[in-house]
ZAKOL-568135 format. One record per atom (N, C-alpha, C): residue in one letter; atom name; residue number from 0; x, y, z; chain. Coordinates in steps of 0.2 Angstrom, whole numbers, plus 5000, padded with zeros to 4 digits. Layout:
% ZAKOL-568135
[a,CA,NUM,[X,Y,Z],A]
...
END
This chain:
% ZAKOL-568135
[m,N,0,[4791,4888,4040],A]
[m,CA,0,[4798,4888,4039],A]
[m,C,0,[4799,4883,4033],A]
[a,N,1,[4794,4880,4030],A]
[a,CA,1,[4794,4876,4024],A]
[a,C,1,[4798,4879,4018],A]
[n,N,2,[4803,4876,4016],A]
[n,CA,2,[4806,4878,4010],A]
[n,C,2,[4810,4885,4010],A]
[t,N,3,[4811,4887,4017],A]
[t,CA,3,[4815,4894,4017],A]
[t,C,3,[4822,4893,4015],A]
[l,N,4,[4825,4887,4015],A]
[l,CA,4,[4831,4886,4013],A]
[l,C,4,[4832,4882,4006],A]
[k,N,5,[4826,4882,4002],A]
[k,CA,5,[4826,4878,3996],A]
[k,C,5,[4832,4881,3992],A]
[g,N,6,[4836,4876,3989],A]
[g,CA,6,[4841,4877,3985],A]
[g,C,6,[4848,4878,3988],A]
[e,N,7,[4848,4879,3995],A]
[e,CA,7,[4854,4879,3999],A]
[e,C,7,[4857,4872,4000],A]
[k,N,8,[4863,4872,4001],A]
[k,CA,8,[4867,4866,4002],A]
[k,C,8,[4871,4866,4008],A]
[n,N,9,[4871,4860,4012],A]
[n,CA,9,[4874,4860,4018],A]
[n,C,9,[4878,4853,4019],A]
[a,N,10,[4884,4854,4021],A]
[a,CA,10,[4888,4848,4023],A]
[a,C,10,[4890,4848,4030],A]
[s,N,11,[4889,4842,4033],A]
[s,CA,11,[4890,4841,4040],A]
[s,C,11,[4897,4836,4040],A]
[l,N,12,[4902,4839,4044],A]
[l,CA,12,[4908,4835,4045],A]
[l,C,12,[4908,4831,4051],A]
[v,N,13,[4909,4824,4050],A]
[v,CA,13,[4909,4820,4056],A]
[v,C,13,[4915,4815,4056],A]
[a,N,14,[4916,4813,4062],A]
[a,CA,14,[4922,4808,4063],A]
[a,C,14,[4919,4803,4068],A]
[d,N,15,[4923,4798,4069],A]
[d,CA,15,[4921,4792,4074],A]
[d,C,15,[4920,4796,4081],A]
[g,N,16,[4914,4793,4084],A]
[g,CA,16,[4913,4796,4090],A]
[g,C,16,[4908,4802,4091],A]
[f,N,17,[4906,4804,4085],A]
[f,CA,17,[4901,4810,4085],A]
[f,C,17,[4895,4808,4089],A]
[e,N,18,[4892,4813,4092],A]
[e,CA,18,[4885,4812,4095],A]
[e,C,18,[4880,4812,4090],A]
[q,N,19,[4876,4806,4090],A]
[q,CA,19,[4872,4805,4084],A]
[q,C,19,[4866,4811,4084],A]
[v,N,20,[4863,4812,4090],A]
[v,CA,20,[4858,4817,4090],A]
[v,C,20,[4861,4824,4087],A]
[e,N,21,[4867,4826,4088],A]
[e,CA,21,[4870,4832,4086],A]
[e,C,21,[4871,4832,4078],A]
[l,N,22,[4870,4826,4075],A]
[l,CA,22,[4870,4826,4068],A]
[l,C,22,[4863,4826,4065],A]
[t,N,23,[4859,4821,4068],A]
[t,CA,23,[4853,4820,4065],A]
[t,C,23,[4847,4825,4066],A]
[k,N,24,[4847,4828,4072],A]
[k,CA,24,[4842,4834,4073],A]
[k,C,24,[4843,4840,4068],A]
[p,N,25,[4849,4843,4068],A]
[p,CA,25,[4851,4848,4064],A]
[p,C,25,[4850,4846,4056],A]
[k,N,26,[4852,4840,4055],A]
[k,CA,26,[4851,4838,4048],A]
[k,C,26,[4844,4838,4046],A]
[q,N,27,[4840,4835,4050],A]
[q,CA,27,[4833,4835,4049],A]
[q,C,27,[4829,4842,4048],A]
[a,N,28,[4831,4846,4053],A]
[a,CA,28,[4829,4853,4052],A]
[a,C,28,[4831,4856,4046],A]
[l,N,29,[4837,4856,4044],A]
[l,CA,29,[4839,4859,4037],A]
[l,C,29,[4835,4856,4032],A]
[e,N,30,[4834,4849,4031],A]
[e,CA,30,[4830,4846,4026],A]
[e,C,30,[4823,4848,4026],A]
[d,N,31,[4820,4849,4032],A]
[d,CA,31,[4813,4851,4033],A]
[d,C,31,[4812,4858,4030],A]
[a,N,32,[4818,4862,4031],A]
[a,CA,32,[4817,4869,4028],A]
[a,C,32,[4819,4869,4021],A]
[g,N,33,[4820,4863,4017],A]
[g,CA,33,[4821,4863,4010],A]
[g,C,33,[4829,4863,4008],A]
[a,N,34,[4833,4863,4013],A]
[a,CA,34,[4841,4862,4011],A]
[a,C,34,[4842,4855,4009],A]
[k,N,35,[4847,4854,4005],A]
[k,CA,35,[4850,4848,4003],A]
[k,C,35,[4856,4847,4007],A]
[t,N,36,[4857,4841,4011],A]
[t,CA,36,[4862,4840,4015],A]
[t,C,36,[4866,4834,4013],A]
[k,N,37,[4873,4834,4015],A]
[k,CA,37,[4877,4828,4014],A]
[k,C,37,[4881,4828,4020],A]
[i,N,38,[4883,4821,4022],A]
[i,CA,38,[4888,4820,4027],A]
[i,C,38,[4895,4819,4024],A]
[v,N,39,[4900,4822,4027],A]
[v,CA,39,[4907,4821,4025],A]
[v,C,39,[4911,4819,4030],A]
[s,N,40,[4917,4816,4029],A]
[s,CA,40,[4921,4814,4034],A]
[s,C,40,[4928,4813,4031],A]
[p,N,41,[4933,4814,4035],A]
[p,CA,41,[4940,4812,4033],A]
[p,C,41,[4941,4805,4033],A]
[a,N,42,[4937,4801,4037],A]
[a,CA,42,[4938,4794,4037],A]
[a,C,42,[4937,4790,4030],A]
[e,N,43,[4941,4784,4030],A]
[e,CA,43,[4940,4781,4024],A]
[e,C,43,[4935,4775,4024],A]
[s,N,44,[4931,4775,4029],A]
[s,CA,44,[4925,4770,4029],A]
[s,C,44,[4920,4773,4033],A]
[k,N,45,[4915,4769,4034],A]
[k,CA,45,[4909,4772,4038],A]
[k,C,45,[4912,4774,4045],A]
[v,N,46,[4908,4779,4048],A]
[v,CA,46,[4910,4782,4054],A]
[v,C,46,[4905,4780,4059],A]
[q,N,47,[4907,4779,4066],A]
[q,CA,47,[4903,4776,4071],A]
[q,C,47,[4901,4782,4075],A]
[g,N,48,[4894,4783,4076],A]
[g,CA,48,[4891,4788,4081],A]
[g,C,48,[4890,4785,4088],A]
[v,N,49,[4889,4789,4092],A]
[v,CA,49,[4887,4787,4099],A]
[v,C,49,[4881,4790,4101],A]
[n,N,50,[4877,4787,4106],A]
[n,CA,50,[4871,4790,4109],A]
[n,C,50,[4872,4789,4116],A]
[l,N,51,[4874,4795,4119],A]
[l,CA,51,[4876,4795,4127],A]
[l,C,51,[4881,4790,4128],A]
[d,N,52,[4886,4790,4125],A]
[d,CA,52,[4892,4785,4126],A]
[d,C,52,[4891,4778,4124],A]
[k,N,53,[4885,4776,4121],A]
[k,CA,53,[4884,4770,4119],A]
[k,C,53,[4884,4770,4111],A]
[p,N,54,[4887,4764,4108],A]
[p,CA,54,[4887,4764,4101],A]
[p,C,54,[4880,4766,4098],A]
[a,N,55,[4880,4770,4092],A]
[a,CA,55,[4874,4771,4089],A]
[a,C,55,[4875,4769,4082],A]
[d,N,56,[4871,4772,4077],A]
[d,CA,56,[4871,4770,4070],A]
[d,C,56,[4878,4771,4067],A]
[r,N,57,[4880,4768,4062],A]
[r,CA,57,[4886,4769,4058],A]
[r,C,57,[4882,4773,4052],A]
[v,N,58,[4886,4778,4049],A]
[v,CA,58,[4883,4782,4044],A]
[v,C,58,[4889,4782,4038],A]
[s,N,59,[4886,4782,4032],A]
[s,CA,59,[4891,4782,4026],A]
[s,C,59,[4892,4790,4025],A]
[a,N,60,[4898,4791,4023],A]
[a,CA,60,[4899,4798,4022],A]
[a,C,60,[4903,4799,4015],A]
[i,N,61,[4903,4805,4013],A]
[i,CA,61,[4907,4806,4007],A]
[i,C,61,[4914,4808,4009],A]
[f,N,62,[4919,4805,4006],A]
[f,CA,62,[4925,4805,4008],A]
[f,C,62,[4929,4810,4004],A]
[p,N,63,[4932,4815,4006],A]
[p,CA,63,[4936,4820,4002],A]
[p,C,63,[4941,4817,3998],A]
END
């Protein structure tokens, strides 16, 4: 599957409280396939993910 998505672009929309694994696993799979990924959010600062209802990493996003 290497580079099957080369040149493709993907944006993942997130808000506070997103489940971290639901962002990171698909994002990694897309990147492994050659796609370029961005994280976007309507928030004006970093957003906080959760990992089974416990705080997880904060991620920076591109704000529209």
